[in-house]
C-alpha positions in Angstrom: 0.0 0.2 0.2 1.2 3.2 -0.9 2.4 6.0 2.1 0.0 8.3 3.1 0.2 11.0 5.4 -1.5 11.9 8.6 -3.8 14.0 7.1 -4.9 11.9 4.1 -5.4 9.2 6.6 -7.4 11.1 8.4 -9.5 11.9 5.1 -9.7 8.1 3.9 -11.0 6.8 7.4 -13.1 9.6 7.0 -14.4 8.8 4.6 -15.3 4.8 4.8 -16.5 6.1 7.9 -19.2 8.1 5.9 -20.1 5.6 3.5 -20.7 3.7 6.3 -23.1 6.7 7.7 -24.9 6.5 4.2 -26.0 3.4 4.6 -26.4 3.9 8.4 -29.2 6.3 7.4 -30.4 4.1 4.5 -31.8 1.3 6.4 -32.9 3.1 9.5 -34.7 5.6 7.8 -37.2 3.5 6.6 -38.5 3.1 9.7 -38.5 6.6 10.1 -40.5 7.3 6.8 -42.3 3.8 6.7 -46.1 5.3 7.1 -45.8 8.1 4.6 -43.8 5.8 1.9 -47.7 3.4 3.1 -50.0 6.3 2.6 -48.5 6.9 -1.1 -47.9 3.8 -2.4 -49.7 1.1 -0.7 -53.4 0.9 -2.3 -56.3 1.2 -0.1 -53.8 2.6 2.8 -56.1 5.3 4.0 -59.8 2.6 4.2 -56.8 0.6 6.8 -54.0 1.5 7.6 -52.8 -1.2 9.8 -52.9 -3.6 6.6 -51.0 -0.7 4.5 -48.0 -0.5 7.1 -47.8 -4.1 7.8 -47.7 -4.0 3.7 -45.1 -1.3 3.5 -43.1 -3.2 5.9 -41.4 -5.3 3.2 -39.6 -2.3 2.1 -37.3 -2.9 5.2 -37.5 -6.6 4.9 -36.5 -6.4 1.3 -33.6 -4.4 2.3 -32.4 -7.1 5.3 -32.8 -10.0 2.5 -30.5 -7.9 0.3 -28.2 -7.7 2.9 -27.9 -11.3 3.7 -28.0 -12.2 -0.3 -25.5 -9.6 -1.2 -22.7 -10.3 1.6 -21.2 -13.3 1.6 -22.3 -13.1 -3.1 -20.1 -10.3 -3.5 -17.2 -10.6 -1.6 -16.4 -14.4 -3.2 -16.7 -12.9 -6.6 -14.4 -9.8 -5.9 -12.3 -12.2 -4.2 -9.7 -10.8 -6.7 -10.5 -7.4 -6.9 -8.3 -4.2 -5.2 -10.4 -3.0 -2.4 -9.9 0.6 -3.7 -11.9 0.0 -6.6 -13.5 -2.2 -4.8 -14.9 0.0 -2.6 -15.7 3.0 -6.0 -17.7 0.3 -7.6 -20.0 -0.6 -4.1 -20.4 3.2 -3.1 -21.7 3.7 -7.2 -24.0 1.2 -6.8 -25.2 2.6 -3.6 -25.5 5.9 -5.6 -27.5 4.5 -7.7 -30.2 2.2 -5.8 -30.6 4.8 -2.9 -31.5 7.5 -6.2 -34.1 5.2 -7.4 -35.3 4.3 -4.2 -37.0 7.8 -4.2 -37.8 7.3 -7.7 -39.5 4.0 -8.6 -43.5 4.9 -8.7 -45.1 2.4 -7.3 -45.1 -0.2 -4.5 -43.0 -3.4 -5.9 -40.5 -1.6 -7.8 -39.5 0.9 -4.5 -39.5 -2.8 -2.8 -36.8 -3.6 -5.8 -34.8 -0.9 -5.5 -34.8 -1.7 -1.5 -33.6 -4.9 -2.1 -31.3 -3.7 -4.8 -29.2 -0.9 -2.4 -29.2 -3.3 -0.1 -27.0 -6.3 -2.3 -23.4 -4.0 -1.2 -24.2 -3.5 2.2 -21.9 -6.1 4.3 -19.5 -6.0 1.0 -19.1 -2.5 2.1 -18.0 -2.9 5.5 -16.6 -5.7 5.6 -13.9 -4.5 2.9 -14.1 -1.3 4.5 -13.3 -2.9 8.3 -10.3 -4.6 6.0 -8.7 -1.0 4.7 -9.3 0.5 7.8 -7.4 -1.8 9.7 -4.7 -2.0 7.0 -4.5 2.6 7.3 -3.8 2.2 10.8 -1.5 -0.4 10.8 -0.9 -4.1 12.9 -1.6 -3.6 16.9 -5.0 -0.9 16.1 -7.1 -3.6 13.6 -10.2 -3.5 16.0 -9.9 0.3 16.1 -9.2 0.2 12.4 -12.8 -2.2 12.0 -14.3 0.3 15.2 -13.2 3.4 12.6 -15.3 2.1 9.8 -18.2 1.2 11.6 -18.4 4.6 13.3 -20.8 6.1 11.0 -23.1 3.3 11.1 -24.0 4.1 14.6 -23.7 8.2 14.1 -26.2 7.8 11.4 -28.3 6.2 14.5 -28.1 9.9 16.0 -27.9 12.1 13.2 -28.5 11.1 9.9 -32.3 8.5 11.0 -34.1 11.8 12.9 -32.9 14.0 9.9 -33.7 11.4 7.3 -36.9 11.4 8.8 -37.5 15.0 9.6 -36.9 15.5 5.8 -39.1 12.8 4.6 -42.2 14.4 7.0 -41.2 18.5 5.7 -40.4 17.7 1.7 -41.9 13.6 1.4 -40.2 11.2 2.0 -38.7 10.4 -1.6 -36.3 12.6 -0.6 -35.4 11.2 2.8 -33.7 8.3 0.1 -32.4 11.1 -2.7 -30.3 13.2 0.2 -28.8 9.4 0.6 -27.7 9.2 -2.7 -25.9 12.4 -2.3 -24.1 11.9 0.6 -22.8 8.3 -1.5 -22.2 11.0 -4.2 -19.5 12.6 -2.4 -18.2 9.8 0.0 -18.0 7.6 -4.2 -15.6 11.5 -5.1 -13.7 11.3 -1.3 -12.9 7.7 -2.2 -11.2 8.5 -5.6 -9.2 11.5 -4.2 -8.0 9.6 -0.9 -8.0 6.2 -0.6 -4.6 4.7 -1.0 -4.4 2.1 -3.9 -3.6 -1.9 -3.1 -3.8 -3.9 -5.2 -5.9 -7.4 -6.1 -5.0 -10.6 -4.9 -5.1 -13.2 -8.8 -4.6 -15.9 -6.8 -8.4 -15.6 -4.9 -11.4 -17.1 -6.5 -15.0 -17.8 -5.4 -14.9 -21.1 -4.9 -11.4 -20.3 -2.9 -12.9 -17.8 -0.7 -16.5 -20.3 -0.1 -13.6 -23.0 2.0 -14.0 -20.9 4.2 -17.7 -22.4 4.9 -16.4 -25.7 5.6 -15.1 -24.3 8.9 -17.2 -25.1 11.8 -16.1 -22.9 14.2 -17.1 -19.5 11.2 -20.4 -20.9 11.2 -20.3 -20.9 15.1 -19.4 -16.8 15.5 -22.4 -16.4 12.8 -25.0 -18.5 14.9 -23.9 -15.8 17.6 -24.3 -12.4 15.3 -27.2 -13.6 14.4 -28.9 -14.7 17.6 -26.9 -12.2 20.4 -27.2 -9.6 18.4 -30.6 -10.2 17.3 -31.0 -9.2 21.1 -30.7 -5.5 20.2 -33.0 -6.3 17.4 -36.2 -7.3 19.7 -35.8 -3.3 21.4 -35.0 -1.4 18.8 -37.8 -2.3 16.3 -40.2 -1.2 18.9 -38.8 1.8 20.4 -41.8 4.0 19.3 -44.2 1.8 21.2 -42.4 1.7 24.1 -42.4 5.4 24.2 -46.0 5.5 23.1 -47.2 3.1 25.1 -45.2 1.8 28.1 -44.2 4.9 29.0 -46.6 6.8 27.6 -44.5 9.9 27.0 -45.6 12.2 23.4 -44.5 10.7 19.7 -42.3 13.7 19.8 -40.0 11.7 22.8 -39.3 8.8 19.8 -36.9 10.5 18.0 -35.0 11.3 21.8 -35.4 7.6 22.0 -33.5 6.8 18.9 -30.7 8.9 19.1 -29.6 7.8 22.7 -29.9 4.4 21.9 -27.4 6.4 18.9 -24.9 7.6 21.1 -25.0 4.6 23.6 -24.0 2.7 20.3 -21.0 5.2 18.8 -19.7 5.3 22.4 -19.6 1.3 23.0 -18.3 1.1 19.1 -15.4 3.3 20.5 -14.8 1.1 23.2 -15.2 -2.8 22.0 -12.8 -1.3 18.8 -10.1 -0.1 21.8 -10.7 -3.2 23.6 -11.3 -5.5 21.1 -7.4 -4.3 20.6 -6.3 -5.7 24.1 -8.8 -9.2 24.0 -11.2 -10.0 22.1 -12.3 -12.6 24.4 -12.4 -10.8 27.5 -14.3 -8.5 25.3 -16.4 -10.5 24.1 -17.4 -12.6 27.8 -18.0 -8.8 29.2 -19.2 -7.5 26.9 -22.6 -10.1 26.7 -22.6 -10.4 30.6 -23.8 -6.0 30.4 -25.7 -6.4 27.7 -27.8 -9.6 28.9 -28.1 -7.8 32.7 -29.2 -4.7 30.6 -31.8 -6.3 28.8 -33.5 -7.6 32.1 -33.6 -4.3 33.5 -34.6 -2.6 30.3 -37.5 -5.9 30.6 -38.3 -4.6 34.8 -38.1 -0.9 35.1 -38.6 0.5 30.8 -42.4 1.9 31.4 -40.9 4.2 33.6 -39.0 7.2 31.3 -36.2 7.8 32.7 -35.2 4.5 33.2 -36.7 4.2 29.5 -33.5 6.4 28.4 -31.1 5.2 30.6 -31.5 1.6 29.9 -31.4 2.6 26.5 -28.3 4.3 25.9 -26.6 1.5 28.2 -29.0 -1.3 25.8 -26.9 0.7 22.8 -23.4 0.8 24.0 -23.5 -2.4 26.0 -24.4 -3.9 22.3 -22.5 -1.6 20.2 -19.1 -3.2 22.1 -19.6 -6.3 21.1 -19.7 -5.3 17.1 -16.5 -4.8 16.3 -15.1 -7.5 18.4 -17.2 -10.0 16.7 -16.4 -8.3 13.2 -12.4 -8.8 14.4 -12.9 -12.5 15.6 -14.7 -13.1 12.3 -12.3 -12.2 10.2 -10.0 -14.2 12.2 -11.2 -17.2 11.7 -11.8 -16.9 8.5 -8.9 -16.9 7.9 -7.5 -16.2 4.0 -11.1 -15.3 3.3 -11.1 -12.5 5.5 -13.5 -10.5 3.3 -16.0 -12.7 3.1 -15.7 -13.7 6.7 -16.1 -9.3 7.0 -18.8 -9.3 5.3 -20.8 -12.3 6.3 -20.8 -10.6 9.8 -23.0 -7.9 8.7 -25.5 -10.6 6.6 -25.3 -12.3 10.0 -26.8 -9.1 11.7 -29.2 -8.6 9.6 -30.7 -12.2 10.0 -30.8 -11.1 14.0 -32.3 -7.5 12.9 -35.2 -9.8 11.4 -35.3 -12.6 14.4 -35.3 -10.2 16.6 -38.3 -7.6 15.3 -40.1 -11.3 13.9 -39.7 -12.6 18.1 -41.0 -9.4 19.7 -43.8 -8.8 17.3 -45.4 -12.3 18.3 -44.6 -11.6 22.0 -46.4 -7.9 21.7 -48.9 -10.1 19.7 -49.9 -12.7 22.2 -50.6 -10.5 25.2 -47.9 -9.8 27.0 -47.7 -6.6 26.3 -44.0 -4.0 25.1 -41.6 -4.4 27.7 -42.1 -8.2 26.7 -39.4 -7.8 24.0 -37.1 -7.5 26.0 -37.7 -10.8 27.7 -37.1 -11.7 23.9 -33.8 -9.8 24.1 -32.7 -11.1 27.1 -32.9 -15.1 26.0 -31.6 -14.2 22.2 -28.5 -12.4 24.8 -27.8 -14.9 26.9 -28.2 -18.1 24.0 -25.5 -15.7 22.5 -23.6 -16.0 24.7 -23.4 -19.6 25.7 -22.3 -20.3 22.3 -19.7 -17.0 22.2 -18.8 -19.2 24.9 -18.5 -22.6 23.2 -16.6 -20.3 20.3 -13.4 -19.2 22.7 -13.8 -23.0 24.9 -13.1 -24.4 21.1 -10.0 -22.4 19.9 -6.9 -23.8 20.2 -4.1 -23.3 22.7 -2.1 -20.5 22.0 -3.9 -18.5 19.9 -4.2 -14.7 19.4 -6.6 -12.9 21.7 -6.8 -9.3 19.8 -8.1 -7.8 17.2 -4.7 -8.0 15.7 -5.9 -12.1 15.4 -4.6 -11.9 12.6 -0.8 -11.9 12.5 0.7 -9.6 10.0 2.7 -11.7 8.2 5.1 -11.4 5.1 4.1 -13.0 2.6 5.4 -13.4 -1.9 3.0 -11.2 -3.7 0.6 -8.8 -3.0 -3.2 -9.7 -1.5 -6.5 -8.3 -1.1 -6.0 -6.8 2.3 -2.1 -5.9 2.3 -1.8 -8.9 5.1 -2.7 -12.4 5.1 -5.2 -13.6 8.6 -2.9 -16.6 10.1 -3.9 -18.4 13.2 -0.9 -19.6 14.9 
């Protein structure tokens, strides 16, 4: 990789985070503008808003499905590609697909556009994490992963509330159009400042997919799907928690989402720092804290003060796990590091769908609006048990930091500029 000046290094990291900011905004702002899109696109919405909202939920489902399908597919097909080139192509695809999301004339075409817009999601975070880790250098790879993911968490503080507000005052289509502008700016910056890294002509889709033969990888994917799904069991019903559990006005919904976003941002930074010191201890401490907070949330969140305090802690403790799980999956994936990093985000989106579905089921069953927190605690507990099982399978003497990846000199270029080696 070419040498970067300190200012260009920081600008490159900012660019990668800006792309993550755009992704977080386009993914989660959909939840805020869903009634607006439903009223415009779903036939018969005025006659039966509940049914219309349920149908409009396919916009969210389509995005999650696009991430799950696109993450391993793009990562495998792009195995030989330069990281810089891959970032440029993915950001260009985001720009076009989000613009299309705001222009499609029918509900069905908008759903299709949301599916396409999600296809680059996992691969982007995968390649951005690897490139950021390389820019940061050995011993700071966890921090690099956290920086690449910081845009996603900051989006929950700034991008999602602003995107929702823009949709309310100017129309929901402008939310997606504005996100397209964010990606266009990211594309320009990426072209100007990202370092040139040669691809690896020895890699292939078949070689990448061999990583899935490793049961340890599947175990960590399950940790991400189930354990982090506990967060979405709560987050998906934030509006109902505010208005129906804590009996606060609708105006408090945006403040609760922002509170969770602040917690996520801080937790992401802590997770990256801690992962560089001990992946295993961070996973154990992170899941322990997450589980305790979810139980307290289920017991106390009907109180407005407790709701906001615990929502902050739910965001913080869950996000400590994000860069940690990401770094561990990259390490386990070995040479297929891009596939591992991308698959992690597919797993998180499976957790998104699973947590939302199970949380909705207990509400529909008449168990109350705090019941999803109990679902979240159960999911976090299962994820914790799977994480402990994964740690127990580590070979004796295996590295215990986000540099699990041991930097080794290799002949010829590699996709990431480093090769992941497990002792």
